C-alpha positions as CSV (number, residue, x, y, z in Angstrom):
1,X,7.8,-17.7,4.3
2,X,4.3,-16.2,3.9
3,X,1.5,-18.0,2.2
4,X,1.6,-15.4,-0.5
5,X,5.3,-16.1,-1.3
6,X,4.6,-19.9,-1.3
7,X,1.7,-19.4,-3.5
8,X,3.8,-17.2,-5.9
9,X,6.5,-19.8,-5.9
10,X,4.3,-22.8,-6.6
11,X,2.7,-20.6,-9.6
12,X,5.9,-19.7,-11.0
13,X,7.1,-23.3,-10.8
14,X,4.0,-24.6,-12.6
15,X,4.4,-21.9,-15.3
16,X,8.0,-22.6,-16.0
17,X,7.1,-26.4,-16.4
18,X,4.8,-25.3,-19.4
19,X,6.0,-25.8,-22.8
20,X,6.5,-22.2,-24.4
21,X,3.6,-22.8,-26.9
22,X,1.3,-23.6,-24.0
23,X,2.1,-20.6,-22.0
24,X,-0.7,-17.9,-22.4
25,X,0.5,-14.1,-22.3
26,X,-1.2,-13.7,-19.1
27,X,1.2,-16.5,-17.8
28,X,4.3,-15.1,-19.3
29,X,3.2,-11.6,-17.8
30,X,2.8,-13.3,-14.3
31,X,6.1,-14.9,-14.6
32,X,7.7,-11.7,-15.6
33,X,6.4,-9.8,-12.6
34,X,7.4,-12.8,-10.3
35,X,11.1,-12.7,-11.7
36,X,11.2,-9.0,-11.0
37,X,9.4,-8.6,-7.8
38,X,10.1,-11.6,-5.8
39,X,13.2,-13.2,-7.4
40,X,14.9,-10.1,-8.1
41,X,16.1,-11.2,-11.6
42,X,15.4,-8.2,-13.6
43,X,17.4,-9.4,-16.7
44,X,15.0,-12.3,-17.0
45,X,11.8,-10.0,-16.3
46,X,13.1,-7.6,-19.1
47,X,13.5,-10.3,-21.5
48,X,10.1,-11.6,-20.7
49,X,8.4,-8.2,-20.9
50,X,10.0,-7.6,-24.3
51,X,8.9,-10.7,-25.7
52,X,5.3,-10.0,-24.8
53,X,5.4,-6.4,-26.2
54,X,7.0,-7.9,-29.5
55,X,4.3,-10.7,-29.7
56,X,1.7,-7.9,-30.1
57,X,-1.0,-10.0,-27.8
58,X,-4.5,-9.9,-28.9
59,X,-5.5,-8.3,-25.7
60,X,-3.4,-5.1,-25.8
61,X,-3.7,-4.5,-22.2
62,X,-1.3,-7.3,-21.5
63,X,1.1,-5.3,-23.7
64,X,0.5,-2.1,-21.9
65,X,1.2,-4.0,-18.5
66,X,4.3,-5.5,-19.9
67,X,5.4,-1.9,-21.0
68,X,5.0,-0.5,-17.5
69,X,6.7,-3.2,-15.9
70,X,9.5,-3.1,-18.4
71,X,10.0,0.6,-17.5
72,X,9.9,-0.2,-13.8
73,X,12.6,-3.0,-14.3
74,X,14.8,-0.8,-16.2
75,X,14.6,1.9,-13.5
76,X,15.4,-0.7,-11.0
77,X,18.4,-2.1,-13.0
78,X,19.8,1.7,-12.5
79,X,19.1,3.0,-16.1
80,X,16.6,5.9,-15.9
81,X,17.8,7.2,-19.3
82,X,16.9,3.9,-21.0
83,X,13.7,3.7,-19.2
84,X,12.5,7.2,-20.2
85,X,11.3,5.9,-23.5
86,X,9.4,3.2,-22.0
87,X,8.0,5.4,-19.5
88,X,6.5,7.6,-22.4
89,X,5.1,4.6,-24.1
90,X,3.6,3.3,-20.9
91,X,2.1,6.8,-20.2
92,X,0.6,7.1,-23.7
93,X,-3.2,6.7,-24.2
94,X,-4.2,3.4,-25.9
95,X,-6.1,3.6,-29.1
96,X,-10.0,3.6,-29.1
97,X,-10.2,-0.1,-30.2
98,X,-8.0,-1.3,-27.3
99,X,-10.2,-3.9,-25.2
100,X,-9.2,-5.1,-21.6
101,X,-7.9,-8.6,-20.6
102,X,-10.8,-11.2,-20.4
103,X,-12.6,-10.8,-17.1
104,X,-11.2,-7.4,-16.1
105,X,-12.8,-4.0,-16.3
106,X,-11.2,-1.2,-18.7
107,X,-11.7,1.1,-15.8
108,X,-9.7,-1.0,-13.2
109,X,-6.9,-1.8,-15.9
110,X,-6.8,2.0,-16.7
111,X,-6.6,2.9,-13.0
112,X,-3.8,0.4,-12.3
113,X,-1.8,1.6,-15.1
114,X,-2.2,5.3,-14.2
115,X,-0.9,4.3,-10.5
116,X,2.1,2.3,-12.0
117,X,3.0,5.2,-14.4
118,X,2.7,7.8,-11.8
119,X,5.3,5.4,-9.6
120,X,7.5,5.1,-12.6
121,X,7.6,8.8,-13.1
122,X,8.3,9.5,-9.6
123,X,11.3,6.8,-9.4
124,X,12.7,8.5,-12.5
125,X,12.8,11.8,-11.0
126,X,14.3,10.5,-7.9
127,X,16.9,8.4,-9.6
128,X,18.0,11.6,-11.8
129,X,18.4,13.6,-8.8
130,X,15.5,16.0,-10.2
131,X,15.0,17.2,-6.7
132,X,13.3,20.7,-7.8
133,X,10.9,18.7,-10.0
134,X,9.8,16.3,-7.1
135,X,9.5,19.5,-4.8
136,X,7.2,21.0,-7.5
137,X,5.1,17.8,-7.8
138,X,4.8,17.2,-4.1
139,X,3.7,20.9,-3.6
140,X,0.9,20.2,-6.4
141,X,-0.2,17.0,-4.6
142,X,-0.6,18.7,-1.3
143,X,-2.1,21.7,-2.5
144,X,-4.6,20.1,-4.8
145,X,-5.3,17.0,-2.8
146,X,-5.1,14.9,-5.9
147,X,-6.4,11.2,-5.7
148,X,-6.3,8.1,-7.8
149,X,-9.4,6.2,-8.7
150,X,-10.6,4.3,-5.2
151,X,-9.7,7.6,-3.3
152,X,-6.1,6.8,-2.5
153,X,-4.3,10.2,-2.1
154,X,-1.3,10.7,-4.7
155,X,0.5,12.3,-2.0
156,X,0.6,9.0,0.0
157,X,1.9,7.2,-3.2
158,X,4.5,9.7,-3.8
159,X,6.1,9.2,-0.3
160,X,5.7,5.4,-0.6
161,X,7.6,5.6,-3.7
162,X,10.6,7.8,-3.0
163,X,10.8,6.5,0.5
164,X,11.5,2.9,-0.4
165,X,13.7,1.0,-2.9
166,X,10.9,-1.8,-3.5
167,X,9.4,-4.2,-0.9
168,X,10.3,-3.6,2.6
169,X,11.0,-7.2,3.2
170,X,12.8,-8.3,0.0
171,X,14.9,-5.2,-0.8
172,X,18.5,-5.8,0.4
173,X,20.0,-3.8,3.3
174,X,22.5,-2.2,0.7
175,X,19.4,-1.1,-1.4
176,X,17.9,0.6,1.6
177,X,21.1,2.2,2.8
178,X,21.6,3.5,-0.6
179,X,18.0,4.9,-0.6
180,X,18.6,6.7,2.6
181,X,21.9,8.1,1.5
182,X,20.3,9.6,-1.7
183,X,17.3,10.9,0.6
184,X,20.2,12.7,2.6
185,X,21.5,14.1,-0.4
186,X,18.2,15.6,-1.2
187,X,18.0,17.1,2.1
188,X,21.4,18.6,1.8
189,X,20.3,20.1,-1.6
190,X,17.1,21.5,-0.2
191,X,17.7,22.0,3.4
192,X,14.6,24.3,4.0
193,X,12.3,21.6,2.4
194,X,10.1,19.4,4.6
195,X,9.5,16.8,1.6
196,X,12.8,14.9,1.7
197,X,12.7,14.8,5.4
198,X,9.2,13.1,5.5
199,X,10.6,10.6,2.8
200,X,13.6,9.8,4.9
201,X,11.2,9.1,7.8
202,X,9.3,6.6,5.8
203,X,12.5,4.9,4.6
204,X,13.7,4.6,8.3
205,X,10.2,3.4,9.5
206,X,10.2,0.7,6.5
207,X,13.8,-0.2,6.9
208,X,13.0,-0.8,10.8
209,X,10.3,-3.2,9.9
210,X,12.7,-5.1,7.4
211,X,14.8,-5.8,10.3
212,X,11.9,-6.9,12.7
213,X,9.9,-8.8,10.1
214,X,6.2,-9.1,10.3
215,X,5.8,-12.2,12.4
216,X,4.9,-12.5,16.0
217,X,7.1,-10.6,18.4
218,X,8.3,-13.8,19.9
219,X,10.0,-14.8,16.7
220,X,12.0,-11.6,16.5
221,X,15.9,-11.8,17.6
222,X,17.4,-9.3,20.3
223,X,19.6,-8.2,17.3
224,X,16.5,-7.5,15.1
225,X,14.8,-5.6,18.0
226,X,17.8,-3.4,18.3
227,X,17.8,-2.5,14.7
228,X,14.3,-2.2,14.7
229,X,14.3,0.5,17.8
230,X,17.4,2.3,16.4
231,X,15.7,2.8,13.0
232,X,12.4,3.9,14.4
233,X,14.1,6.4,16.3
234,X,16.0,7.9,13.5
235,X,12.8,8.4,11.7
236,X,11.4,10.0,15.0
237,X,14.4,12.3,15.1
238,X,14.1,13.3,11.4
239,X,10.3,14.3,12.1
240,X,11.1,16.1,15.2
241,X,13.9,18.0,13.4
242,X,11.5,18.9,10.4
243,X,8.7,20.3,12.9
244,X,8.1,23.4,14.6
245,X,8.9,23.4,18.6
246,X,5.1,24.4,19.0
247,X,4.0,21.5,17.0
248,X,5.9,19.0,18.8
249,X,5.0,20.5,22.3
250,X,1.3,20.3,21.5
251,X,1.6,16.6,21.0
252,X,1.5,16.5,24.9
253,X,4.4,17.2,27.4
254,X,5.5,13.5,27.7
255,X,6.3,13.6,23.8
256,X,7.8,17.1,24.0
257,X,10.5,16.2,26.7
258,X,12.3,14.0,23.9
259,X,12.0,17.0,21.3
260,X,15.2,18.2,19.8
261,X,16.4,21.5,18.9
262,X,15.4,22.3,15.5
263,X,18.1,23.4,13.4
264,X,17.8,27.4,11.9
265,X,17.7,26.0,8.2
266,X,15.2,22.9,9.1
267,X,11.9,22.9,7.5
268,X,9.0,24.1,9.9
269,X,6.0,23.4,7.8
270,X,5.0,20.1,8.8
271,X,1.5,21.4,9.6
272,X,1.1,21.7,5.8
273,X,2.0,18.1,5.0
274,X,-0.5,15.4,6.2
275,X,2.2,12.6,5.6
276,X,4.3,14.1,8.4
277,X,1.6,13.1,10.9
278,X,0.9,9.7,9.3
279,X,4.8,8.9,9.6
280,X,4.7,10.2,13.2
281,X,1.8,7.8,13.9
282,X,4.0,4.7,12.5
283,X,6.7,6.0,15.0
284,X,4.1,6.2,18.0
285,X,2.8,2.5,17.1
286,X,6.2,1.1,17.0
287,X,7.5,2.9,20.1
288,X,4.2,1.9,22.0
289,X,3.0,5.5,22.8
290,X,0.2,5.3,25.3
291,X,-3.4,6.1,24.4
292,X,-3.3,9.6,25.5
293,X,-0.3,10.5,23.2
294,X,-1.7,8.4,20.5
295,X,-4.9,10.1,20.6
296,X,-3.5,13.6,20.6
297,X,-1.6,13.0,17.7
298,X,-4.4,11.3,15.5
299,X,-6.8,14.2,16.7
300,X,-4.3,16.9,15.6
301,X,-3.4,15.0,12.3
302,X,-7.0,14.9,11.4
303,X,-7.7,18.7,12.3
304,X,-4.7,19.2,9.9
305,X,-6.4,17.2,7.0
306,X,-9.7,15.7,8.0
307,X,-10.0,13.9,4.7
308,X,-6.4,12.2,4.7
309,X,-8.1,9.0,6.0
310,X,-4.9,7.2,6.6
311,X,-4.8,8.9,10.0
312,X,-8.2,7.1,11.0
313,X,-7.1,3.7,9.6
314,X,-3.9,3.7,11.7
315,X,-5.5,4.9,15.0
316,X,-8.2,1.9,14.5
317,X,-4.9,-0.4,14.0
318,X,-3.3,1.1,17.2
319,X,-6.7,0.2,19.0
320,X,-6.7,-3.4,18.1
321,X,-6.1,-5.6,21.0
322,X,-3.1,-7.4,19.4
323,X,-1.7,-4.0,19.7
324,X,-2.6,-1.5,22.5
325,X,-6.3,-1.5,22.9
326,X,-9.1,-3.7,24.2
327,X,-11.7,-5.8,22.4
328,X,-14.4,-3.1,20.8
329,X,-12.1,-0.1,20.8
330,X,-11.2,-0.1,17.1
331,X,-15.1,-0.5,16.4
332,X,-15.9,2.2,18.7
333,X,-13.4,4.8,17.3
334,X,-14.4,3.9,13.9
335,X,-17.9,5.0,14.6
336,X,-16.6,8.1,16.2
337,X,-14.1,9.3,13.6
338,X,-16.9,8.7,10.8
339,X,-19.5,10.6,12.7
340,X,-17.2,13.4,13.1
341,X,-16.3,13.5,9.3
342,X,-19.9,13.0,8.5
343,X,-21.5,12.5,5.1
344,X,-19.9,10.5,2.4
345,X,-16.6,11.2,3.6
346,X,-17.3,9.6,7.0
347,X,-18.8,6.8,5.6
348,X,-16.1,6.1,3.1
349,X,-13.6,6.3,6.0
350,X,-15.6,3.8,7.8
351,X,-15.3,1.2,4.9
352,X,-11.7,1.9,4.6
353,X,-11.2,1.0,8.3
354,X,-13.1,-2.2,7.9
355,X,-10.9,-3.2,4.6
356,X,-7.9,-2.7,6.8
357,X,-9.1,-4.4,9.8
358,X,-11.1,-7.3,8.6
359,X,-9.8,-8.2,5.2
360,X,-8.3,-10.4,4.2
361,X,-7.4,-13.1,6.6
362,X,-8.8,-12.8,10.3
363,X,-11.7,-10.6,11.4
364,X,-10.0,-8.3,13.8
365,X,-12.9,-5.9,14.4
366,X,-16.0,-8.1,14.4
367,X,-18.5,-5.6,15.9
368,X,-18.1,-3.2,12.9
369,X,-21.5,-2.2,11.3
370,X,-22.2,-4.0,8.3
371,X,-24.9,-1.7,7.1
372,X,-22.5,1.2,7.6
373,X,-19.7,-0.6,5.8
374,X,-22.1,-1.1,2.7
375,X,-23.0,2.7,3.0
376,X,-19.3,3.6,2.9
377,X,-18.4,1.5,0.0
378,X,-21.2,3.0,-1.9
379,X,-20.3,6.4,-0.9
380,X,-16.4,5.9,-2.1
381,X,-17.7,4.1,-5.3
382,X,-19.8,7.1,-6.1
383,X,-17.3,9.7,-5.1
384,X,-14.0,8.3,-6.6
385,X,-15.1,5.0,-8.3
386,X,-14.1,1.7,-6.7
387,X,-10.8,0.0,-7.6
388,X,-11.1,-3.8,-8.6
389,X,-9.2,-4.4,-5.5
390,X,-11.7,-2.6,-3.4
391,X,-14.5,-4.5,-5.0
392,X,-12.7,-7.8,-4.1
393,X,-12.4,-6.6,-0.7
394,X,-16.0,-5.8,-0.4
395,X,-17.0,-9.1,-1.9
396,X,-14.9,-10.8,1.1
397,X,-16.4,-8.6,3.7
398,X,-20.0,-9.5,2.4
399,X,-19.3,-13.2,2.6
400,X,-17.9,-12.6,6.1
401,X,-21.0,-10.8,7.1
402,X,-23.2,-13.6,5.6
403,X,-24.5,-11.2,3.1
404,X,-24.4,-13.5,0.0
405,X,-26.6,-11.3,-2.2
406,X,-24.2,-8.3,-1.8
407,X,-21.3,-10.7,-2.4
408,X,-22.9,-11.8,-5.7
409,X,-23.7,-8.2,-6.9
410,X,-20.0,-7.7,-6.5
411,X,-19.0,-10.9,-8.0
412,X,-20.8,-9.8,-11.2
413,X,-18.8,-6.6,-11.3
414,X,-15.6,-8.3,-10.8
415,X,-15.7,-11.0,-13.2
416,X,-12.5,-12.8,-13.6
417,X,-10.5,-10.1,-12.0
418,X,-10.0,-11.6,-8.9
419,X,-7.2,-10.0,-6.5
420,X,-4.3,-12.3,-5.0
421,X,-3.8,-10.1,-2.1
422,X,-7.3,-10.5,-1.1
423,X,-8.0,-14.1,-2.1
424,X,-4.4,-15.6,-1.8
425,X,-5.5,-18.4,-4.3
426,X,-7.8,-18.4,-7.3
427,X,-9.6,-21.7,-5.9
428,X,-10.7,-19.7,-2.9
429,X,-12.2,-16.9,-5.4
430,X,-13.9,-19.4,-7.5
431,X,-15.3,-21.4,-4.7
432,X,-16.5,-18.3,-3.2
433,X,-18.2,-16.8,-6.2
434,X,-19.7,-20.3,-7.0
435,X,-20.8,-21.5,-3.6
436,X,-19.1,-24.7,-4.3
437,X,-15.8,-26.3,-3.3
438,X,-13.1,-26.1,-6.1
439,X,-9.9,-28.2,-6.0
440,X,-10.6,-29.1,-2.3
441,X,-11.2,-25.5,-1.4
442,X,-14.4,-24.6,0.4
443,X,-16.0,-21.2,-0.3
444,X,-15.4,-18.4,2.1
445,X,-18.2,-18.8,5.2
446,X,-19.2,-16.1,7.4
447,X,-17.2,-17.6,10.2
448,X,-14.2,-17.0,8.2
449,X,-13.3,-20.6,8.0
450,X,-12.3,-21.7,4.5
451,X,-10.1,-24.7,4.1
452,X,-7.3,-23.7,1.3
453,X,-5.0,-26.5,2.2
454,X,-2.8,-23.9,3.7
455,X,-3.1,-21.1,6.2
456,X,-2.0,-17.5,5.5
457,X,-1.2,-17.1,9.0
458,X,-1.8,-14.2,11.3
459,X,1.0,-11.6,11.1
460,X,1.7,-8.2,12.8
461,X,2.1,-6.3,9.6
462,X,1.6,-2.5,9.9
463,X,-0.3,-1.0,6.7
464,X,1.5,1.8,5.3
């Protein structure tokens, strides 16, 4: 069990032990999310979310968040019709006097709610089998290159939503098989479409990582390795069937040797969907393609869509010494790809690579330029607005770089809106913000050594 889940479990136990009158709305919301996302107790989660909404909390943002999670839980329960009204409510604009929760910015809450509402909408269409509407939406996201606050592409979120039944590690095998079957039905319904094929490849890749787990390779059983390789190959087959022969052959002769004959009715427009390349990168990492092959894939992906920064992040991950590179390779690549992109887009990409590699456990690429990371965050902040999580990440990176002045500027923006995926426990956030130990937890130091009473551990997770 990872440190995150240990922390969540401890939090849930602590909250459950409180009398009902002592539980704040925030604690109730956290308990509901834990029941929904970790325990899989949808009935319990739905009950909690409805109680929060009915209580009309003083901070309406809590009711809005409960409304969104209620819609998600109803969809997970298999009732898209019953969730439709909740989705509509969740997407409605708040009244002018709505104030955000204490310590959080209204912008970050609004950004989070927009992402959640988008995911709920996409899940609703998928569960209803509204494939033509999904196709129209995907075409719009591709052609208009729409993004969320923080620069995340809506197309990337679209595929992550339709290509997964939930958490890749906690969703059951039955849920994954059901998702794959439904994606195959979509392909049968739209045989000339690329969209469901890319989504199916994404599902196979995430299902593969469910079999393998995200621990060290020596902890994986032979049976799990077999499932992992089988599912990754299934993803590769789907992607190659969706591509034109010329595209597959251009990825280097070694890759082309395994290319399959493309069916006459298969989609052959992979060059127009950047996520096709991103899923093939995930295949390449999992199958251990050599540097020449991986570089060719990344270069072609960036030529197809230079601003789809996920390509550069994945190549930088591949070049880590724990995967297939040597110390310094990721840093050299980050500089090269940022220079090639140039301007604010290149600087933003540099920051996003740093965020993926150096936050929020071990520093995996220590030679990244801190001034350029700062420039990249500023460029992203100006172009798209930074999310609360990105501000938390930047504060973490600043402390690791020994730049307490920048960290304090970010803490002033963050307020109490700390991000669990970054800090793991609030004591570390509070200690790092104040510079003083909190509950036995020391502030995060430039050398990365902060005593939290438990170690999150180093895993081999692959960001998607």
